[in-house]
C-alpha positions in Angstrom: 209.1 163.3 -49.1 210.3 166.7 -47.7 213.2 168.0 -49.8 216.2 168.9 -47.7 218.1 171.3 -50.1 218.2 173.1 -53.4 220.2 170.4 -55.1 217.5 167.8 -54.5 215.0 170.1 -56.2 217.3 170.9 -59.1 217.8 167.2 -59.7 214.0 166.8 -60.1 213.7 169.3 -62.9 213.7 168.3 -66.5 216.9 168.5 -68.4 217.6 172.0 -69.6 215.6 173.7 -66.9 218.0 175.7 -64.8 217.2 177.0 -61.3 219.4 179.1 -59.0 218.9 180.7 -55.6 221.0 183.4 -54.0 221.0 186.0 -51.3 219.8 189.5 -51.9 222.7 191.9 -52.0 224.0 194.9 -53.9 224.8 193.4 -57.3 224.3 196.6 -59.4 227.9 196.6 -60.5 227.2 193.3 -62.4 224.4 194.9 -64.4 224.4 196.8 -67.7 224.0 200.5 -67.5 220.5 200.1 -69.1 219.5 197.8 -66.3 220.9 200.0 -63.6 218.9 202.9 -65.0 215.6 201.0 -64.4 216.1 201.3 -60.7 218.3 204.3 -60.4 215.7 206.2 -58.5 214.5 203.3 -56.4 215.2 202.8 -52.7 218.3 200.8 -51.7 216.4 197.6 -50.9 214.7 197.6 -54.2 218.0 198.1 -56.1 219.5 195.2 -54.2 216.5 192.9 -54.9 216.4 193.9 -58.6 220.1 193.6 -59.2 220.5 190.3 -57.3 217.8 188.6 -59.4 219.1 190.1 -62.6 222.6 188.9 -61.8 221.3 185.3 -61.3 219.4 185.6 -64.6 222.6 186.6 -66.5 224.4 183.6 -64.8 221.8 181.2 -66.1 221.6 182.8 -69.6 225.4 182.2 -69.9 224.9 178.6 -69.0 222.3 178.3 -71.7 224.6 179.8 -74.3 222.7 183.0 -74.8 224.7 186.1 -75.9 225.1 188.6 -73.1 222.8 191.7 -73.4 220.8 193.9 -71.1 217.7 192.3 -69.6 215.1 195.0 -69.6 211.4 195.1 -68.8 208.1 194.8 -70.6 205.2 197.2 -70.0 204.0 195.1 -67.1 207.5 195.3 -65.5 208.2 191.6 -66.1 211.6 190.7 -67.6 211.9 191.0 -71.4 213.6 187.7 -72.0 215.5 186.9 -75.2 213.3 185.3 -77.9 214.6 181.8 -77.3 214.1 181.8 -73.5 211.4 181.1 -71.0 212.3 182.7 -67.7 211.0 183.7 -64.3 212.5 185.7 -61.4 211.5 186.1 -57.8 212.8 187.8 -54.7 211.9 188.1 -51.0 213.7 190.5 -48.6 216.5 188.0 -48.1 216.6 185.7 -51.1 216.3 185.8 -54.9 215.6 183.0 -57.4 215.9 182.6 -61.2 214.4 179.8 -63.3 215.2 179.6 -67.0 215.0 177.2 -70.0 215.2 177.4 -73.7 211.8 177.4 -75.4 210.7 174.1 -76.8 207.7 172.3 -78.2 207.0 170.7 -74.9 207.6 173.5 -72.3 205.2 176.4 -72.6 205.6 178.1 -69.3 207.6 178.2 -66.1 207.4 180.2 -62.9 209.3 180.5 -59.6 208.5 182.1 -56.3 210.6 182.5 -53.2 209.2 183.6 -49.8 210.9 184.3 -46.5 209.4 181.9 -43.9 207.0 184.1 -42.0 203.5 183.5 -40.7 200.8 184.6 -43.1 198.2 186.8 -41.4 195.0 184.9 -40.7 192.9 187.8 -42.2 194.4 186.9 -45.6 193.5 183.3 -45.5 190.1 183.7 -47.3 191.7 186.0 -49.9 194.3 183.5 -50.9 192.8 180.1 -50.0 189.5 178.7 -51.4 186.9 177.5 -49.0 187.9 173.9 -49.7 191.6 174.6 -49.0 190.7 176.2 -45.7 188.4 173.3 -44.7 191.1 170.7 -45.7 193.8 172.7 -43.7 191.6 172.9 -40.6 190.8 169.2 -40.8 194.4 168.0 -41.3 196.6 170.5 -39.3 196.7 172.0 -35.8 195.9 175.7 -35.7 199.6 176.7 -35.0 200.5 175.2 -38.4 197.9 177.0 -40.4 199.9 180.2 -41.1 202.9 178.3 -42.5 200.6 176.1 -44.6 198.8 179.1 -46.1 202.1 180.8 -46.9 203.1 177.7 -48.9 199.9 177.8 -50.9 200.4 181.5 -51.5 203.9 180.9 -52.9 202.8 178.1 -55.2 199.9 180.1 -56.6 202.3 183.0 -57.2 204.6 180.7 -59.2 201.5 179.6 -61.2 200.7 183.2 -62.1 204.3 183.7 -63.4 204.2 180.4 -65.4 200.9 181.6 -67.0 202.5 184.9 -68.2 202.9 183.8 -71.8 199.4 182.2 -71.9 197.7 185.1 -70.3 197.5 185.7 -66.5 195.8 189.1 -66.5 192.9 189.0 -64.0 193.9 185.5 -62.8 193.1 185.3 -59.0 194.1 183.1 -56.1 190.7 181.3 -56.3 191.4 180.2 -59.9 193.0 177.0 -58.5 193.3 174.7 -55.5 196.6 173.4 -54.1 197.0 170.2 -52.2 200.3 170.3 -50.3 199.3 167.9 -47.6 199.9 164.6 -49.4 203.5 165.4 -50.5 205.0 168.7 -49.5 207.7 168.5 -52.2 205.3 167.8 -55.1 202.0 169.6 -54.5 199.0 169.0 -56.7 197.3 171.9 -58.5 193.6 171.5 -59.5 192.8 174.3 -61.9 189.3 175.7 -61.4 187.2 177.3 -64.2 189.2 180.5 -64.8 192.6 178.8 -64.9 191.3 175.7 -66.7 190.0 177.9 -69.6 193.4 179.4 -70.1 195.4 176.2 -70.1 195.8 174.0 -73.2 193.5 171.0 -72.8 195.2 168.2 -70.9 197.9 170.5 -69.5 198.6 169.7 -65.8 201.0 172.1 -63.9 204.1 170.3 -62.6 204.9 171.7 -59.2 208.0 171.4 -57.0 208.2 172.9 -53.5 211.1 173.3 -51.1 211.1 174.4 -47.5 214.7 175.1 -46.5 215.9 176.9 -43.4 213.9 180.1 -43.5 212.7 180.1 -47.1 210.0 178.6 -49.2 210.8 178.0 -52.9 208.1 177.0 -55.4 208.6 176.0 -59.0 205.9 175.5 -61.6 206.3 174.1 -65.1 203.7 174.0 -67.8 204.1 171.2 -70.4 202.3 171.0 -73.7 200.1 167.9 -73.7 201.5 165.1 -75.8 199.3 163.7 -78.5 198.4 160.0 -78.1 200.3 157.8 -80.4 198.3 156.8 -83.5 
């Protein structure tokens, strides 16, 4: 099934996982002074990207009942979320996305990535796709579709990196996993390879949702704690 719009993707997410998408614009007036200071010396496009994503994050934090406060940055520049929250932000040149949920026993990570629909340069294929992914792509798709397919895999892997933040994503590369987006474009399958497998709790399989709408690609990854078998 190919998802037609954001509402369909949102309806597939577990209860309590909130996703919002918006256009990049100047939203600095909606931010706290401490947040504005983080990008005060940045170029205009960066200020717009940062403020648009932060504004979406504040919107979802309010929906989750979290008291309003500045959303600052950790040392690695990722958002410093409130202690009760798992969150992820992404932006392209045109769009921004926010994915948030309250921490729970079952949900241990989440990540979102948004990409403007553009051809991925062929000289990047081998950097982003594993040999098996390239072979499968070449066997299943005409050459004119390879760039779009590779971009989809890139976005999904970026969402995995973000979902792995709390579990440790330092040094995790594009070849740490393989993505099958050919069987079901809206629900790709991720096969963790050795590096990623060693960092995931045993039995944890990433849940992936993928949307191609108009000129954007949106990827969502959720990591669930494996449930213990009933005794």
